[in-house]
SEZADO-736134 format. One record per residue (C-alpha): residue in three letters; x, y, z. Coordinates in steps of 0.25 Angstrom, whole numbers, padded with zeros to 4 digits, always signed. Layout:
// SEZADO-736134
ALAXYZ/...
This chain:
// SEZADO-736134
MET-0016+0136-0049/CYS-0012+0151-0050/GLY+0000+0156-0043/ILE+0002+0168-0033/ILE+0015+0175-0029/GLY+0016+0188-0021/TYR+0028+0195-0014/VAL+0030+0207-0005/GLY+0044+0210+0000/SER+0057+0217-0003/LYS+0061+0210-0016/ALA+0057+0212-0030/ALA+0043+0206-0031/VAL+0043+0203-0046/PRO+0053+0192-0046/ILE+0047+0185-0034/LEU+0033+0186-0041/LEU+0038+0181-0054/GLY+0046+0170-0048/GLY+0035+0165-0040/LEU+0026+0164-0052/LYS+0036+0156-0059/ARG+0036+0146-0047/LEU+0021+0146-0048/GLU+0020+0143-0063/TYR+0018+0128-0060/ARG+0004+0131-0055/GLY-0002+0134-0068/TYR-0006+0148-0073/ASP-0009+0155-0086/SER-0005+0170-0082/ALA+0003+0177-0072/GLY+0004+0191-0066/LEU+0010+0200-0055/ALA+0006+0213-0048/LEU+0016+0223-0041/PRO+0012+0235-0033/GLN+0015+0249-0038/THR+0011+0263-0032/ASP-0004+0263-0035/THR-0007+0250-0043/MET-0002+0236-0045/LEU+0007+0232-0057/ALA+0002+0220-0064/ILE+0010+0211-0074/LYS+0002+0199-0080/ALA+0005+0189-0091/VAL-0002+0177-0097/GLY+0006+0165-0097/LYS+0018+0160-0090/VAL+0025+0168-0079/SER+0036+0171-0089/LYS+0026+0180-0096/LEU+0024+0188-0083/ILE+0039+0189-0081/GLU+0040+0195-0095/ALA+0028+0204-0093/THR+0035+0209-0080/ARG+0048+0212-0087/GLN+0041+0220-0098/HIS+0032+0227-0089/PRO+0034+0243-0090/ASN+0035+0244-0075/THR+0046+0234-0073/ALA+0052+0243-0062/LEU+0041+0242-0053/ALA+0040+0227-0056/GLU+0055+0226-0052/SER+0053+0235-0039/SER+0040+0229-0033/THR+0043+0221-0020/SER+0028+0215-0020/GLY+0018+0209-0029/ILE+0009+0197-0032/ALA+0009+0188-0044/HIS+0001+0177-0050/THR+0000+0165-0060/ARG-0014+0163-0065/TRP-0021+0151-0069/ALA-0034+0155-0076/THR-0047+0153-0070/HIS-0056+0165-0072/GLY-0052+0171-0085/ALA-0042+0167-0096/PRO-0027+0169-0094/THR-0025+0183-0098/GLU-0017+0195-0092/SER-0030+0201-0087/ASN-0034+0189-0080/ALA-0020+0186-0074/HIS-0017+0190-0060/PRO-0015+0199-0053/HIS-0028+0206-0053/PHE-0032+0220-0047/ASP-0042+0228-0041/LYS-0049+0240-0047/SER-0038+0249-0043/GLN-0027+0241-0048/ARG-0020+0243-0034/LEU-0024+0228-0029/ALA-0018+0216-0036/LEU-0022+0201-0033/VAL-0017+0188-0037/HIS-0027+0176-0034/ASN-0027+0161-0035/GLY-0041+0154-0034/ILE-0055+0157-0039/ILE-0065+0168-0034/GLU-0078+0160-0035/ASN-0087+0172-0033/TYR-0079+0181-0042/ARG-0091+0184-0052/SER-0100+0190-0041/LEU-0088+0198-0035/ARG-0085+0203-0049/GLN-0099+0208-0052/LYS-0099+0215-0038/LEU-0086+0222-0042/ILE-0091+0225-0056/ALA-0102+0232-0049/LEU-0092+0241-0042/GLY-0086+0245-0055/HIS-0075+0235-0057/GLU-0070+0232-0071/PHE-0063+0218-0071/LYS-0051+0216-0080/SER-0051+0201-0079/ASP-0059+0188-0079/THR-0054+0183-0066/ASP-0060+0181-0052/THR-0047+0187-0046/GLU-0049+0201-0052/VAL-0062+0201-0044/LEU-0055+0198-0031/ALA-0045+0209-0034/ARG-0055+0219-0036/LEU-0063+0215-0024/ILE-0051+0217-0015/GLY-0049+0230-0021/GLU-0064+0234-0017/TYR-0060+0232-0003/TYR-0046+0238-0003/GLN-0045+0250+0006/GLY-0030+0250+0009/ASP-0030+0236+0017/LEU-0027+0225+0006/ARG-0029+0214+0016/LEU-0043+0219+0021/ALA-0047+0221+0006/VAL-0043+0206+0002/ALA-0050+0201+0014/SER-0063+0208+0011/ALA-0063+0204-0003/LEU-0060+0189+0000/ARG-0072+0188+0009/GLN-0080+0190-0003/VAL-0073+0179-0011/GLU-0077+0165-0014/GLY-0067+0155-0019/ALA-0052+0152-0018/TYR-0041+0162-0018/GLY-0026+0164-0015/ILE-0023+0179-0017/ALA-0012+0190-0016/VAL-0016+0204-0016/MET-0008+0217-0017/SER-0011+0232-0017/ALA-0003+0243-0023/ASN-0006+0251-0010/GLN+0000+0240-0001/PRO+0012+0235-0010/GLY+0019+0228+0002/GLU+0008+0218+0005/ILE+0001+0206-0002/ILE-0013+0201+0003/VAL-0015+0186+0001/ALA-0026+0177+0004/ARG-0030+0163+0001/LYS-0042+0154+0001/GLY-0041+0141-0006/SER-0029+0145-0014/PRO-0015+0143-0008/LEU-0006+0155-0004/VAL+0007+0154+0004/LEU+0015+0166+0009/GLY+0030+0167+0009/ILE+0039+0174+0019/GLY+0052+0178+0012/GLU+0064+0185+0016/HIS+0061+0197+0007/GLY+0046+0197+0008/CYS+0033+0189+0008/LEU+0027+0181-0003/VAL+0013+0174-0006/ALA+0011+0163-0016/SER+0002+0152-0020/ASP+0012+0142-0019/THR+0025+0140-0012/ALA+0033+0138-0025/ALA+0033+0153-0027/LEU+0039+0156-0013/VAL+0050+0146-0011/ALA+0060+0154-0018/HIS+0058+0165-0008/THR+0054+0159+0005/GLN+0052+0146+0013/GLN+0043+0152+0023/VAL+0028+0152+0019/ILE+0014+0154+0025/TYR+0003+0146+0019/LEU-0010+0153+0019/ASP-0023+0146+0022/ASP-0037+0149+0017/GLY-0043+0162+0022/ASP-0029+0168+0025/LEU-0026+0182+0021/ALA-0012+0188+0022/LYS-0005+0201+0020/ILE+0010+0199+0016/THR+0020+0210+0016/ALA+0035+0209+0015/THR+0037+0206+0029/SER+0024+0200+0035/ILE+0013+0191+0032/ASP-0001+0193+0039/ILE-0011+0183+0038/THR-0026+0184+0042/ASP-0040+0179+0038/LEU-0050+0187+0030/ASN-0055+0193+0043/GLN-0041+0198+0046/THR-0039+0188+0057/PRO-0024+0185+0059/ILE-0019+0171+0055/ASP-0006+0164+0058/ARG+0000+0155+0047/SER+0013+0148+0050/ILE+0025+0149+0041/LYS+0029+0137+0034/GLN+0043+0133+0028/LEU+0044+0130+0013/GLU+0053+0119+0008/PRO+0063+0126-0002/ASP+0058+0119-0014/ALA+0062+0129-0024/GLY+0071+0119-0032/ALA+0059+0109-0033/ILE+0051+0118-0042/GLU+0062+0119-0052/LYS+0063+0109-0064/GLY+0076+0104-0060/GLY+0081+0101-0075/TYR+0068+0095-0079/GLU+0060+0100-0091/HIS+0047+0101-0084/PHE+0043+0101-0069/MET+0034+0089-0072/LEU+0046+0081-0076/LYS+0054+0085-0064/GLU+0042+0082-0055/ILE+0040+0068-0061/PHE+0055+0065-0059/ASP+0054+0071-0045/GLN+0044+0060-0041/PRO+0054+0050-0035/GLU+0059+0061-0025/ALA+0045+0066-0023/ILE+0039+0052-0019/THR+0052+0050-0010/ASN+0048+0063-0003/THR+0033+0058-0002/LEU+0038+0045+0004/ARG+0049+0051+0013/GLY+0047+0047+0028/ARG+0034+0041+0025/LEU+0037+0026+0023/ASP+0040+0016+0034/LEU+0045+0005+0026/ALA+0048-0004+0038/GLN+0033-0003+0043/GLY+0027-0002+0029/LYS+0019+0011+0032/SER+0019+0026+0029/ILE+0021+0037+0038/LEU+0013+0049+0035/ALA+0013+0058+0047/GLY+0006+0069+0039/MET-0007+0062+0039/GLY-0008+0065+0053/THR-0017+0053+0056/SER-0016+0043+0067/THR-0017+0028+0065/ARG-0031+0028+0071/ASP-0035+0039+0061/LEU-0030+0031+0049/ALA-0037+0019+0054/GLU-0050+0026+0055/ILE-0050+0031+0040/ARG-0060+0024+0032/ARG-0059+0031+0019/ILE-0049+0039+0011/VAL-0054+0050+0002/MET-0043+0057-0007/VAL-0046+0070-0014/GLY-0038+0077-0025/CYS-0038+0082-0039/GLY-0031+0079-0052/THR-0018+0072-0049/SER-0020+0071-0034/LEU-0034+0064-0038/HIS-0026+0053-0045/ALA-0016+0051-0034/ALA-0028+0050-0025/MET-0034+0039-0034/VAL-0021+0031-0032/GLY-0022+0033-0017/GLU-0036+0027-0017/PHE-0030+0014-0022/ALA-0019+0015-0011/PHE-0028+0017+0000/GLU-0038+0006-0003/ASP-0028-0004-0008/LEU-0018-0002+0004/ALA-0026+0004+0015/ASP-0039-0003+0013/LEU-0046+0011+0014/HIS-0057+0016+0005/ALA-0052+0027-0003/GLU-0058+0037-0013/VAL-0053+0048-0021/GLN-0062+0061-0024/GLN-0059+0072-0033/ALA-0056+0084-0024/ALA-0065+0094-0031/GLU-0077+0085-0029/PHE-0074+0081-0015/ARG-0082+0092-0007/TYR-0093+0094-0018/ARG-0097+0080-0017/ASN-0099+0081-0001/PRO-0090+0069+0001/LEU-0093+0058+0011/ILE-0081+0059+0021/ASP-0080+0058+0036/ALA-0070+0057+0047/GLN-0065+0043+0043/ASP-0061+0047+0029/LEU-0047+0052+0025/VAL-0047+0062+0014/ILE-0034+0064+0007/ALA-0032+0077-0001/ILE-0022+0076-0012/SER-0016+0088-0018/GLN-0002+0091-0023/SER-0003+0106-0021/GLY-0011+0105-0008/GLU-0019+0116-0014/THR-0029+0110-0024/ALA-0042+0117-0021/ASP-0052+0105-0023/THR-0043+0096-0014/LEU-0043+0107-0003/ALA-0058+0108-0004/ALA-0059+0093-0002/VAL-0050+0094+0010/ARG-0059+0104+0017/GLU-0071+0096+0014/ALA-0065+0083+0019/LYS-0061+0090+0032/GLU-0075+0096+0034/LYS-0081+0082+0033/GLY-0071+0077+0044/ALA-0062+0068+0036/LEU-0047+0066+0038/VAL-0040+0074+0027/LEU-0026+0073+0023/GLY-0018+0081+0012/LEU-0009+0074+0002/VAL-0002+0086-0004/ASN+0012+0090-0009/VAL+0013+0105-0005/VAL+0016+0108+0009/GLY+0008+0118+0016/SER-0003+0117+0005/THR-0018+0120+0009/ILE-0022+0105+0009/ALA-0010+0101+0017/ARG-0014+0112+0027/GLU-0029+0110+0027/THR-0027+0095+0029/GLY-0016+0096+0039/ARG-0012+0082+0037/GLY-0008+0073+0025/VAL+0004+0069+0017/TYR+0013+0079+0009/LEU+0019+0073-0004/HIS+0032+0080-0003/ALA+0033+0079-0018/GLY+0040+0093-0019/PRO+0034+0104-0028/GLU+0027+0100-0040/ILE+0027+0111-0051/SER+0022+0104-0064/VAL+0007+0106-0065/ALA+0005+0091-0068/SER+0008+0084-0055/THR+0017+0072-0055/LYS+0024+0070-0041/GLY+0012+0076-0035/PHE+0004+0063-0039/THR+0015+0053-0036/THR+0018+0058-0022/GLN+0003+0059-0019/VAL+0001+0044-0023/THR+0014+0041-0015/ALA+0008+0048-0003/LEU-0006+0041-0004/LEU+0002+0028-0004/LEU+0009+0032+0008/MET-0005+0036+0015/ALA-0011+0022+0010/LEU+0001+0015+0016/LYS-0001+0022+0029/LEU-0016+0019+0030/ALA-0014+0005+0025/ARG-0003+0001+0036/GLY-0013+0008+0046/ARG-0024-0002+0042/ARG-0021-0016+0037/MET-0009-0016+0028/SER+0002-0025+0032/GLN+0016-0020+0036/GLU+0021-0029+0025/ARG+0012-0023+0014/GLY+0015-0009+0020/GLU+0030-0012+0019/ALA+0029-0016+0004/LEU+0021-0003+0001/ALA+0030+0006+0008/LYS+0042+0000+0001/SER+0035+0002-0013/LEU+0032+0016-0009/ALA+0047+0019-0005/GLN+0051+0013-0019/LEU+0042+0023-0027/PRO+0054+0033-0030/ASP+0062+0022-0037/LEU+0050+0017-0044/ILE+0047+0031-0049/ARG+0062+0033-0054/SER+0060+0021-0062/VAL+0049+0027-0070/LEU+0056+0041-0071/ALA+0068+0033-0077/GLN+0058+0030-0089/ASN+0056+0045-0092/ASP+0062+0044-0106/ALA+0055+0032-0110/ILE+0042+0038-0105/ALA+0045+0050-0114/GLN+0045+0041-0126/VAL+0032+0035-0122/ALA+0026+0049-0121/GLN+0027+0050-0136/HIS+0015+0040-0137/LEU+0006+0050-0130/VAL+0010+0063-0137/GLY-0001+0070-0145/GLN-0012+0059-0142/GLU-0026+0063-0141/HIS-0030+0054-0129/ILE-0022+0046-0119/PHE-0028+0036-0110/TYR-0022+0032-0096/LEU-0027+0019-0090/GLY-0025+0013-0076/ARG-0032+0004-0066/GLY-0031+0004-0051/PRO-0021+0014-0045/PHE-0016+0016-0059/HIS-0029+0022-0064/PRO-0026+0036-0057/VAL-0012+0035-0062/ALA-0019+0034-0076/LEU-0027+0046-0073/GLU-0015+0054-0068/GLY-0006+0050-0080/ALA-0017+0055-0089/LEU-0019+0068-0081/LYS-0004+0071-0082/LEU-0004+0069-0097/LYS-0016+0078-0099/GLU-0010+0089-0090/ILE+0003+0091-0097/SER+0002+0086-0111/TYR-0013+0090-0114/LEU-0016+0077-0120/HIS-0029+0070-0117/ALA-0027+0059-0107/GLU-0036+0051-0098/GLY-0034+0041-0087/TYR-0044+0029-0086/HIS-0046+0017-0077/ALA-0042+0006-0087/ALA-0055-0002-0084/GLU-0063+0011-0088/LEU-0057+0010-0102/LYS-0068+0001-0108/HIS-0079+0010-0102/GLY-0077+0021-0112/PRO-0063+0027-0113/ILE-0059+0016-0123/ALA-0068+0023-0133/LEU-0057+0034-0134/LEU-0046+0025-0138/THR-0041+0027-0152/PRO-0029+0020-0159/GLY-0016+0026-0153/THR-0022+0032-0141/PRO-0012+0031-0130/VAL-0016+0023-0117/VAL-0007+0024-0105/VAL-0010+0011-0097/LEU-0006+0010-0082/ALA-0003-0005-0081/PRO+0007-0007-0070/GLU+0007-0020-0062/SER-0006-0021-0054/PRO-0018-0030-0051/VAL-0025-0024-0063/ARG-0014-0023-0073/ASP-0019-0033-0083/LYS-0033-0026-0083/VAL-0026-0013-0086/TRP-0018-0019-0097/SER-0031-0025-0103/ASN-0036-0011-0104/ALA-0024-0007-0111/GLU-0025-0018-0121/GLU-0039-0013-0124/CYS-0033+0000-0127/ARG-0022-0006-0136/ALA-0033-0014-0144/ARG-0039-0001-0148/GLY-0026+0005-0153/ALA-0021+0013-0141/LYS-0007+0015-0137/ILE-0004+0009-0123/ILE+0006+0016-0115/ALA+0008+0006-0103/VAL+0013+0009-0089/VAL+0017-0004-0083/THR+0026-0011-0073/GLU+0040-0014-0077/GLY+0041-0028-0082/THR+0027-0029-0086/GLU+0022-0029-0101/ALA+0013-0020-0108/PRO+0010-0027-0121/GLY+0006-0019-0133/ALA+0009-0005-0126/THR+0014+0006-0134/ALA+0023+0011-0123/VAL+0026+0006-0109/LEU+0030+0014-0096/THR+0035+0005-0084/ILE+0034+0007-0069/PRO+0042-0001-0059/ALA+0035-0013-0052/CYS+0027-0008-0039/GLU+0014-0010-0033/PRO+0002-0003-0040/LEU+0000+0008-0030/ILE+0015+0012-0031/ALA+0015+0010-0046/THR+0005+0021-0048/ILE+0017+0031-0045/PRO+0027+0027-0055/ALA+0016+0024-0065/THR+0011+0039-0063/ILE+0026+0044-0065/ALA+0027+0036-0079/LEU+0014+0043-0083/GLN+0019+0057-0078/LEU+0031+0055-0087/LEU+0023+0051-0099/ALA+0014+0063-0097/TYR+0026+0072-0096/HIS+0033+0067-0109/VAL+0020+0068-0117/ALA+0018+0083-0112/ARG+0033+0085-0116/LEU+0031+0080-0130/GLN+0019+0088-0131/GLN+0027+0100-0127/CYS+0017+0104-0116/PRO+0020+0113-0105/ILE+0021+0102-0095/ASP+0023+0109-0081/GLN+0012+0119-0084/PRO+0001+0113-0092/ARG-0010+0122-0097/ASN-0022+0125-0089/LEU-0017+0117-0077/ALA-0012+0122-0063/LYS-0004+0115-0053/SER-0012+0118-0041/VAL-0027+0119-0042/THR-0031+0128-0031/VAL-0046+0132-0036/GLU-0057+0122-0037/
């Protein structure tokens, strides 16, 4: 959710901090702020709204000379949890003396009881946040050793945190710690950095250290010292980042979302690269780290995820059952550990998360490991917490996804799940001939997608039928049911129109009561064994005055449809991907016509790192 950037070195800190916040804007936020050390206090500059407002506030600050000369500081973009988006609630927050400053991602669950103890000690709080409680608690322990004070305070904390702390008395160091909220350290030529996301670091360094839960680090201009809360030294290896700075630019597109929709042929090519053996009709997924015998012993697959990743898992459920003859099920990650799941050593649990940091999915990973299951990660971000905690799985290689509404994240997740299903199927009872046909179809995916992208202008015209509507229905069956859910989610996220995805057969069991003349119904009816049944459901809607927006296979009819989107002929599991891309374009153009802030929709964050 929120973004953290900190720097200590020999260069001016403010441009680095503000530039880092700009690169973290995609994560979603509603206020921003920074803190810089001065002689006896920390200078704070805050603003409600976009980082541009903070940049302007920094320019207009009466102490601009200090701001320009500071060579260390911390900064933050906040997504409101405790307290409204106001300047007083914006980070950084301070201790009682105003000499300590703190930025924080996460939630302090026991902040109320800690707050009452601090009030009893004479503290007067200036915000509604849980973060100010932590800042003041650290101040209570501070006696000249900032790292010791942070460790002492964190031993009393329940919840999740990624923090960076500075003291005006020690301007050349930043203390950082994480538990459940990601932090990464950067080793630069002119100093060291800390950030919640590598996107804030790539302009300054490609050498990074990923912190694990329980890590506490002191960073200076020339050193990084990592321990646990008990001051026991910890060794963390240095990783090399790919220089992806260009990938987080719009590249001439009006919005990141549109760019990322058009990135999908390349993204899926990267997901497939080196992973298809067309001659043998199988997939090669060394990252799964499993032997043929391990795979043969799997009796059930459980996929966990949230939001878009949950919908990808639902497509995967059909793939594993239809292709690999394996029982598969999907569980919402937030419910997984609380329902005491029945899993054992013969279960394969696949944790799906674009960011690799989704808090609920990470909790599910830990629960599954505790119960002895084989756990794989399906993530996009290299070095993310889920990737490191599972130790095995499949990277998506989709490249950075900046728009809050996931597009290439979903399609590469489905592609990776199809690769995994093919691997399991060929290791069980799928024939080589059938495997060759499926592998060939997967290899053709980038071209299938290009044929949908070529219809962009036509889809923009269809979007006019949805603009300003009170309700929009999306219908699908089989693997197209989760595509309907994902299509409705995309429209809700970025256009603020109410849309719902339904299983087409459920229409008569209640939702049809909501239909009124003129209501748009997006019907997913590509070629499949149940295509005729889906179209019967569409006719029921049309008979009640609904406008049918049909998604069908090229060359097939959609009698009575108000508008038609076509996808190329391919087998149903493969067709879920081009069908999804057609709906992504539809949602994009509706939001554009509604003049919505497409890349940063209200109230949403890119990575949900709290439960």
